[in-house]
C-alpha positions in Angstrom: 0.2 0.1 -0.2 2.9 2.3 0.9 4.3 1.6 -2.8 1.2 2.0 -4.3 0.6 5.5 -2.7 4.2 6.5 -3.5 3.7 5.7 -7.1 0.4 7.0 -7.5 -0.6 9.8 -5.4 2.7 11.7 -4.5 3.5 12.5 -8.0 -0.1 13.8 -8.4 0.6 16.0 -5.0 3.5 17.2 -6.7 1.6 19.1 -9.4 -1.1 20.8 -6.7 -0.3 24.0 -4.6 1.5 22.9 -1.5 -1.2 23.5 1.2 -3.9 21.5 -1.3 -1.5 18.7 -1.6 -1.3 18.1 2.0 -4.6 18.2 2.5 -5.0 15.5 -0.2 -2.5 13.3 1.6 -4.7 13.4 4.9 -7.4 12.5 3.2 -5.8 9.7 1.4 -4.3 8.1 4.7 -7.9 8.5 6.3 -9.3 6.6 3.5 -6.3 4.2 2.9 -7.1 0.5 4.1 -3.5 0.1 5.7 -2.6 -3.0 7.6 -0.8 -3.0 10.9 3.0 -2.7 10.3 5.2 -5.7 10.9 6.8 -5.8 14.1 10.1 -4.0 14.2 13.8 -5.5 14.6 14.2 -5.6 18.7 17.3 -3.4 18.1 15.5 -0.4 17.0 13.4 -0.4 20.7 14.3 2.5 22.6 13.1 3.7 26.4 13.2 7.5 25.8 11.7 9.5 28.7 9.8 6.6 30.3 8.1 5.7 27.3 9.0 2.5 25.1 9.1 3.1 21.4 9.4 0.1 19.0 11.7 2.2 16.7 12.8 5.6 16.7 11.5 7.4 13.7 8.9 9.6 14.4 6.4 11.8 12.0 7.2 15.5 13.2 4.5 18.3 14.0 3.2 20.2 11.2 1.8 17.4 9.0 -1.1 16.1 11.5 -1.7 19.5 12.8 -5.5 18.4 13.9 -4.9 15.0 15.4 -6.9 13.7 12.0 -4.4 10.3 11.2 -2.3 9.6 14.2 -3.2 6.2 13.7 -2.6 5.8 10.0 0.6 7.3 10.7 1.6 4.6 12.8 0.5 2.1 10.7 2.9 2.9 8.0 5.7 2.5 10.4 6.4 5.3 12.2 7.4 4.5 16.0 5.6 7.8 17.1 3.5 10.5 15.9 3.4 14.0 17.1 0.5 16.2 16.1 0.2 20.0 16.3 1.1 22.5 16.8 -1.9 23.1 18.7 -3.2 26.3 20.0 -6.0 27.1 22.7 -8.3 28.7 20.8 -9.3 28.0 16.7 -7.2 30.6 14.7 -6.6 30.9 11.1 -2.6 31.3 10.7 -1.2 33.2 8.4 -3.0 34.3 5.0 -2.1 31.9 2.2 0.0 31.2 0.1 2.5 30.1 3.0 3.8 27.4 2.1 6.5 26.8 -0.5 8.8 24.2 -2.0 11.9 24.5 -3.1 12.2 21.3 -5.5 15.7 21.5 -6.7 17.0 22.3 -3.2 14.4 19.4 -1.5 13.2 22.1 1.2 10.5 23.6 2.1 9.5 27.4 3.6 6.3 27.7 5.6 5.1 30.4 7.3 1.7 28.8 8.4 1.4 30.7 11.6 0.1 28.0 13.9 -3.2 27.8 11.8 -5.2 25.3 14.5 -8.7 23.9 14.9 -8.2 24.5 18.6 -7.5 22.3 21.4 -11.1 21.1 22.2 -11.2 19.8 18.6 -8.0 17.6 18.8 -8.7 16.9 22.3 -12.1 15.5 21.1 -9.9 13.2 18.4 -7.4 12.2 20.5 -10.0 10.7 23.3 -11.6 9.0 20.8 -8.6 6.9 20.2 -7.3 6.7 23.7 -7.5 2.8 23.5 -5.8 2.6 20.3 -2.0 2.4 21.9 1.0 4.1 20.2 3.2 6.9 21.1 1.4 10.2 20.1 2.7 13.6 21.7 1.0 16.9 21.5 3.0 19.6 20.3 1.5 23.0 22.0 1.8 26.6 21.2 0.3 30.0 22.2 -2.4 31.7 20.2 -1.0 35.1 18.3 -3.0 37.6 20.2 -3.1 35.6 23.8 -2.5 38.1 26.6 -0.4 35.6 28.3 1.3 33.2 26.3 2.6 31.2 28.9 -0.8 30.6 30.1 -1.7 29.1 26.8 0.7 26.2 27.4 -0.5 25.5 30.9 -3.9 25.5 30.1 -3.1 22.8 27.2 -0.8 20.6 29.8 -4.0 20.6 32.0 -6.3 20.0 29.1 -4.3 16.9 27.2 -2.5 15.2 29.9 -5.0 12.4 30.3 -4.5 11.7 26.6 -1.0 12.7 25.5 2.0 10.5 25.4 4.0 13.3 26.0 4.2 17.3 25.4 6.2 19.3 23.1 6.3 22.9 24.2 6.9 24.8 20.9 8.6 28.2 21.6 10.9 28.1 18.6 8.3 28.7 15.5 9.7 32.2 13.5 6.1 32.5 12.4 4.3 34.1 15.2 5.6 37.1 16.1 7.7 37.4 19.7 7.3 33.7 20.1 10.9 32.9 20.1 11.7 35.6 22.7 9.9 33.0 25.3 13.5 31.2 24.8 15.3 34.0 26.7 15.7 35.0 30.0 13.3 35.4 33.0 10.8 34.6 30.7 12.1 31.3 29.7 12.5 30.4 33.5 8.6 31.4 34.2 7.6 29.2 31.3 9.6 26.0 32.6 8.4 27.0 36.1 4.8 27.2 35.2 4.5 24.3 32.8 6.4 21.7 35.2 3.9 22.9 38.0 1.2 22.2 35.8 2.6 18.9 34.7 3.1 18.1 38.7 -0.5 19.1 39.5 -1.8 16.7 36.6 0.1 13.7 37.6 -2.1 13.2 40.8 -4.7 12.4 37.6 -3.3 11.5 34.6 0.3 10.3 35.7 3.5 11.9 34.9 3.3 13.0 30.9 7.1 13.8 29.7 7.7 17.5 28.9 9.9 18.6 26.0 11.4 21.9 24.8 11.5 22.4 21.0 14.1 24.8 20.4 15.5 27.0 17.3 18.6 26.1 15.5 19.2 29.7 14.9 20.2 30.4 18.8 23.8 31.4 19.6 26.0 29.3 21.8 25.6 31.5 24.5 22.0 31.5 24.1 22.2 27.7 23.8 23.9 27.6 26.9 21.0 29.6 29.0 18.4 27.6 27.4 20.2 23.9 28.5 20.7 25.3 31.7 17.5 26.5 32.8 15.9 23.2 31.2 18.3 20.8 33.3 17.3 23.1 36.2 13.9 22.8 36.1 14.4 19.0 35.0 12.2 18.8 31.8 12.4 15.3 30.3 13.9 16.4 27.1 14.7 18.9 24.0 13.8 18.8 20.4 16.5 20.3 18.4 15.3 22.1 16.2 12.8 24.0 14.6 12.7 25.6 11.0 15.5 28.1 10.6 15.0 31.8 9.0 18.4 31.5 7.7 18.8 30.4 4.3 22.3 29.0 3.1 24.1 30.4 0.1 23.9 27.3 -1.8 20.3 27.4 -2.5 19.6 26.8 -6.1 15.9 28.1 -5.8 16.9 31.6 -5.1 13.7 33.3 -6.4 11.6 31.1 -3.5 14.2 31.4 -0.9 13.4 34.7 -0.6 9.7 34.0 0.8 9.5 34.7 4.5 9.2 32.1 6.3 10.9 29.1 8.3 13.0 26.9 6.1 13.1 23.2 6.4 14.2 20.0 4.7 17.7 19.1 3.1 19.4 22.7 3.5 18.5 22.5 7.0 20.3 19.3 7.8 23.9 20.8 8.7 22.7 23.5 11.0 20.3 21.3 12.7 22.7 18.7 13.3 25.4 21.0 14.7 23.0 22.6 17.1 22.1 18.9 18.0 25.6 18.3 18.6 26.4 21.4 20.7 23.2 20.7 22.8 24.1 17.1 23.4 27.7 18.0 25.3 25.8 20.9 27.2 23.1 18.4 28.3 25.5 15.9 29.8 23.1 13.1 29.8 20.8 14.8 31.7 18.0 14.4 29.2 17.2 12.7 25.8 17.0 14.6 22.6 15.3 14.3 19.4 16.8 15.5 16.2 14.9 17.2 13.5 16.1 18.6 10.6 16.9 17.5 6.8 16.3 13.7 7.5 16.0 12.2 4.0 17.8 9.0 4.0 18.9 6.2 6.3 22.5 7.7 6.4 21.3 11.1 7.4 19.2 9.5 10.0 22.1 7.5 11.6 24.1 10.9 11.6 21.6 12.5 13.7 21.6 9.6 16.1 25.6 9.5 16.1 25.3 13.7 16.6 22.8 13.1 19.8 19.8 12.1 19.2 17.7 9.2 20.8 14.7 9.7 18.4 14.5 11.1 15.3 11.5 12.9 13.4 11.0 14.1 9.5 8.3 15.7 7.7 9.8 17.9 4.9 11.7 15.0 3.1 8.6 12.9 2.6 7.4 15.4 0.3 10.2 14.3 -2.2 10.5 10.6 -1.2 7.6 9.4 0.1 6.2 7.2 2.4 8.8 4.3 1.8 11.7 6.4 3.2 10.3 5.4 6.7 11.1 1.7 6.1 14.6 3.0 4.5 15.6 4.7 7.4 14.8 1.9 9.7 16.5 -1.0 7.5 19.6 1.7 7.5 19.6 2.0 11.2 19.9 -1.8 11.6 22.5 -1.8 8.9 24.3 0.9 10.8 24.1 -1.2 14.0 25.3 -4.4 12.4 28.4 -2.7 10.7 29.5 -1.5 14.3 28.7 -4.6 15.9 26.2 -3.1 18.3 23.2 -4.9 20.3 21.4 -1.7 20.5 20.8 1.8 19.1 21.7 3.2 22.3 25.1 2.2 21.5 25.3 5.4 18.8 23.9 7.7 20.5 26.3 11.0 20.7 29.4 8.7 19.6 30.3 11.7 17.2 28.7 14.5 19.2 32.1 16.3 20.3 33.7 15.6 16.8 31.0 17.6 15.3 31.6 20.7 17.5 35.0 20.7 16.8 34.0 21.1 13.0 33.8 24.5 11.2 30.5 26.2 11.5 28.1 25.4 8.7 27.3 28.2 6.1 
């Protein structure tokens, strides 16, 4: 079924306006008769922030913003799915067009601006599939016009705790004005304090739900020091490195599209995101695990992320250019990497190259 989807549907989607193609992909997954996935190689199993992942390959947020298809995505072979970004109240996001393909670079620029059906609609869908199993994380954000953005995160921790496998606090999207300020100084400290307090309150009813922080790849190393220090001080459960970038690498071929405002993802983000992952790994010193995101488009790039410090990886943009069969290809390459090195489990590779990556010249 996955091969049929890639052969027939994906070429059609490439002809459509990107946001229309995305809607077609969601609707196709809703209707596709997908069988349960084959059991993953046991060597890929990971226990991360108290959860048992059958494999470390996740669907990044942004694809299933409204929790419409988490179970079909698990059936195509993802080890976990992160839905969202969700905002407390419905909001339309930025005006269209707001999603752009850089075909010759295998990159994507988006300025969606947290378009969301709102927390109530998403909660209803997640509650309806609560007995289905599988790891489904909830990526939460703030409404653009909110008078207290930190309260938006707290409110959603309280709402989703009974149905979320974990939370990711998205404080690093470049498309909501001022949102990245939440990564800085006393505001960041207040965010962590209030979010972790909310998690503690809800744990009496829903158990302990892991809380992760998603950071920008555009942080300076000094700012990264502060972010990691705050995350360690407040004992967050993990970090996601990282979001889209506002930078434009000089080697981009599609210069016309590259001038569009928004966050860049896909292959052009790989070098920067991987360097920031390694820099974060050496600063965290094993205090909590990391999810590596940004530019994963092959088994080899997934292995590079793991060796740079990621316990888990996520992808989305590359599926536009490579199709869903990429998920199986990555899992195959991860197993082969273990066999080549004589390792018995994926944990053995995590962070193996992090120190070396931080010594390389800074990526352009």
